[in-house]
C-alpha positions in Angstrom: 146.7 115.6 122.3 146.8 112.8 124.8 147.6 109.6 123.4 144.2 107.9 124.3 142.8 111.0 122.4 144.7 110.1 119.2 143.9 106.5 119.4 140.1 106.6 119.8 139.3 106.0 116.2 140.7 104.3 113.5 139.9 105.3 109.6 137.6 102.4 109.6 135.8 103.1 112.9 135.6 106.8 111.7 133.8 105.4 108.3 131.6 103.1 110.4 130.4 105.7 112.8 132.0 104.4 116.0 132.8 106.7 118.8 135.0 104.8 121.5 136.3 106.3 124.7 134.9 108.0 127.4 136.1 111.7 126.5 135.2 110.9 122.5 131.5 110.3 123.7 131.3 113.0 126.2 132.7 115.1 123.3 130.1 114.1 120.6 127.3 114.8 123.3 128.5 118.1 124.0 128.8 119.3 120.3 125.4 117.5 119.9 126.7 115.2 117.3 123.7 113.0 116.1 123.8 109.7 118.1 121.8 106.5 117.3 122.8 104.5 120.4 125.3 104.5 123.4 126.4 101.2 124.7 127.7 101.2 128.2 129.4 98.3 129.9 127.0 96.4 132.3 127.5 96.6 136.0 129.9 99.5 135.9 129.5 102.2 138.6 132.0 104.9 137.3 130.8 108.2 137.8 132.1 109.5 134.3 129.8 106.4 132.8 126.8 107.6 134.6 127.4 110.8 133.7 127.5 109.8 130.2 124.3 107.9 130.5 122.5 110.9 132.3 123.3 113.3 129.3 122.2 110.9 127.0 118.8 109.9 128.2 118.3 113.5 128.5 119.0 114.3 125.0 116.5 111.3 124.2 119.4 109.2 122.8 118.7 105.1 123.4 121.5 103.5 126.1 121.9 100.1 126.3 123.8 98.2 128.8 126.1 95.5 127.2 128.8 93.2 128.7 132.4 93.8 128.0 132.5 91.1 125.3 130.0 92.6 123.0 132.1 96.0 123.5 135.4 94.3 123.1 133.8 92.8 119.6 132.5 96.3 118.5 135.6 98.0 119.6 138.4 98.9 117.0 140.6 100.6 119.1 140.6 98.2 121.9 140.2 101.0 124.5 136.8 101.7 124.7 137.1 102.3 128.2 133.4 100.9 129.0 131.5 102.9 126.4 131.0 103.1 122.6 128.7 105.2 120.6 127.0 104.7 117.3 126.7 108.1 115.1 123.4 108.7 113.1 124.2 109.6 109.7 121.3 112.2 109.8 118.9 113.4 112.3 115.3 111.7 112.7 112.2 113.6 111.9 108.6 113.6 113.2 105.7 111.2 112.0 103.6 114.6 111.9 106.4 116.0 109.4 106.1 113.1 107.4 102.3 113.4 106.8 102.6 117.1 106.4 105.1 116.6 103.3 102.6 113.9 101.8 100.0 116.5 102.2 102.1 119.4 100.8 102.6 116.9 97.7 98.7 116.4 97.6 99.5 112.8 97.8 98.0 110.2 99.9 100.8 109.1 102.4 102.4 105.9 101.9 104.6 104.8 105.1 106.7 101.9 106.0 106.9 100.8 109.5 109.6 98.6 110.6 108.8 96.4 113.6 112.0 95.7 115.3 114.1 95.1 112.3 117.3 94.6 113.9 119.8 93.8 111.0 120.8 97.0 109.9 121.4 95.6 106.2 117.7 94.6 106.2 116.9 98.1 107.3 119.1 99.7 104.7 117.8 97.9 102.2 114.0 98.8 103.0 114.9 102.5 103.4 116.4 101.9 99.6 113.4 100.2 98.2 111.0 102.8 100.1 112.9 105.8 98.5 112.9 104.1 95.2 109.2 103.3 95.4 108.3 107.0 96.3 107.2 106.1 100.1 106.9 109.5 102.1 108.7 108.1 105.1 109.9 105.2 107.4 108.9 104.8 110.8 111.2 102.5 113.4 110.9 102.1 117.3 113.7 103.2 119.4 114.2 100.1 121.1 115.3 96.4 119.5 115.8 98.0 116.4 118.6 98.9 114.1 119.1 103.0 113.6 120.3 105.2 111.0 123.9 104.1 111.2 126.9 103.9 108.7 126.1 100.4 107.7 122.4 101.3 106.9 123.6 104.1 105.1 125.7 102.0 102.9 123.2 99.5 102.5 120.5 101.9 101.3 123.1 103.1 98.8 122.9 106.9 99.7 118.9 106.3 100.1 118.8 107.5 103.8 120.0 111.2 102.6 116.4 111.6 100.8 114.2 108.9 102.8 113.0 111.0 106.1 113.0 108.3 108.9 111.0 108.7 112.0 112.1 107.2 115.4 109.2 106.4 117.9 109.0 105.3 121.6 105.8 103.0 121.1 105.1 101.9 117.8 101.5 100.5 119.0 100.6 104.1 120.1 102.1 105.3 116.8 99.7 103.4 114.8 96.7 104.1 116.8 97.4 107.6 116.0 98.0 107.1 112.3 94.6 105.5 112.0 93.2 108.5 114.1 94.4 110.6 110.9 93.1 108.4 108.6 95.9 105.8 107.6 95.0 102.5 106.8 97.5 100.1 108.4 98.4 96.8 106.7 100.5 94.3 108.3 102.5 91.5 106.6 101.7 88.1 108.1 102.1 84.7 106.9 98.7 83.6 108.4 97.2 87.0 107.1 93.3 86.7 106.0 93.8 89.5 103.1 95.7 88.1 100.2 98.1 91.0 98.8 96.3 91.3 95.6 93.3 92.2 97.3 94.3 94.6 99.6 93.8 98.4 98.8 96.9 100.7 98.9 95.3 103.6 96.8 94.3 105.5 99.9 96.4 106.6 103.0 98.5 103.5 104.0 101.0 102.3 106.4 102.7 99.1 105.4 104.0 97.2 108.8 107.0 94.8 108.3 107.8 92.6 111.0 111.4 91.5 112.7 113.4 89.0 110.8 112.6 86.2 113.3 109.4 86.4 114.9 107.3 88.9 112.5 105.1 91.5 114.0 104.7 91.7 117.9 101.4 91.0 119.2 100.4 94.4 120.0 101.6 95.8 116.7 99.6 93.1 114.8 96.3 94.1 116.9 96.5 97.5 115.7 96.7 96.5 112.2 93.5 97.1 110.1 94.6 94.4 107.7 96.9 91.3 108.2 98.3 90.5 104.5 99.6 87.5 103.4 102.1 87.1 100.5 101.2 84.2 98.2 103.7 81.7 98.3 104.1 78.9 95.6 107.6 77.2 96.7 108.6 75.1 99.7 110.3 77.9 101.8 107.1 79.4 103.5 108.7 82.9 104.3 110.6 86.1 102.7 113.5 88.2 103.9 112.1 91.4 105.6 113.5 93.6 102.9 112.0 91.3 100.5 108.5 91.4 101.6 108.6 95.4 102.0 109.8 95.5 98.4 106.5 93.5 97.4 104.2 95.5 99.2 105.6 98.9 98.2 105.6 97.9 94.6 102.0 96.6 94.6 101.1 99.9 96.2 103.1 101.7 93.1 100.9 99.6 90.6 97.7 100.7 92.3 98.7 104.3 92.6 99.5 104.8 89.1 
């Protein structure tokens, strides 16, 4: 084995799902290792990196161009050769499979839709709460979102092993399709006109949680049936995304008992 291959991963990097170096990433693609995202050095014209990008996109893997400073900060080996892949801890499912699983149980679907939750700790906490609350699945976008990486798995306390997660290209289109299938869409918003305790979560429901900084995007908010506000009694006017998800999910649990 060549020296650069023996150095491609440290034990901690393996635990974090980081795959570094051209040969290592090509091998992961060849063996169809579940990959969440691939970061490539911005501005590189190297043919090997171009080959990696092509194969990744053909496999439906998100490819992100990043400057070398970001790659250097992510790297554990300091020999990333312009490419780092983040392994996914499990494969994603389809939205339809989540709906079908709820129907098979004879239950009204309860979904959590994460609109650009970029912090993996927040996403992990949301997946954990969704599993504890008995939700049927979580939906995330392909772009500008954390994925099912090792950090998310750790934060979820193992819930990613049980909670189906679908990753979609366009959240707005997905919400439109859910509504066609009879699912009511509830978005969380400070300016929401429906107070949490007036919202009816007993039927088929999708709860949309906005990003940590900006909340829901405009198009996603426009595709919600209801904009739900959480009563705030303190001096701070907003909640952490995972805390907001927990509050809405457990109001749904209470109503469905």
